[in-house]
N, C-alpha and C positions, 0 to 999 in steps of 0.2 A: 114344816119349815123347808124340807128338801124340795117338795113339790112347788112350793112358792117360789123358790129360786129358779127352778126349771121354767116356771111360767114367766118370770121376769126375763130370763134369757131368751125365751121364745118370742116374747113381745119385742124385745130389743132387736132381735134378729129380723123380724118382720118390718120394723120401722127402718132399720138400716137398709134392707133390701129395697123397700119403697123409695127411700131417699136416693139410692144409687140408680134405680131405674129412672127416676125423675131427672136426675143430673144427665144421664145418657140421652134422654129425650131432648133436654135443653141443648146439649152439645150438638145433636143432629139438627135441631132447629137453627142454631147459630151457623152451622156449616152451610145449610141451605140458604140462609140469609146472605152469607158472604158470597156464595156462588151467584145469587141473584144480583147482588151489587156489582160483581165483576161483569156480568152480562149487561147490566145497565150502562156501565162505564164503556164497555166495548161498543155498544150500540150508539152511545153519545159520540164517541170518537168517529165512528163511521158516518153518522149523520153530519157531523161537523165537516168532515172531509168532503162529503157529497155537496154540502152547501158552498164550501170554498170553491169546488170545481164548477158548480153552477154559476157562481158569481164571476169567476174568471171567464167562463164562456159568455156570459152576458156582457161583460166589459169588452171582450173581443168583438162581439157582434156590433155593439154600440160604436166602437172605434171604426170598424169596417164601414158601417152605415155613414158615419161622419165623414170618412175619407171619400166615399162615393158621392156624398152630397157636395163636398168641396170640389170634386171633379166636375160636377154638373154646372157649377157657377161660371 
């Protein structure tokens, strides 16, 4: 009876330890996923700003070309 209780306690301890390790791994995975999403958002913001600047430059060039064309008429 005594050894049976010890065996139950040992098994329960091993299961608890495994459960805790799995939760720690899951937390680490979620932290990495959050970090990746932050990097993706930062990259998106930078690409959006770059595209905005490129569009602004294209508009400026188009307006300058239009002004030059009007000057030639």
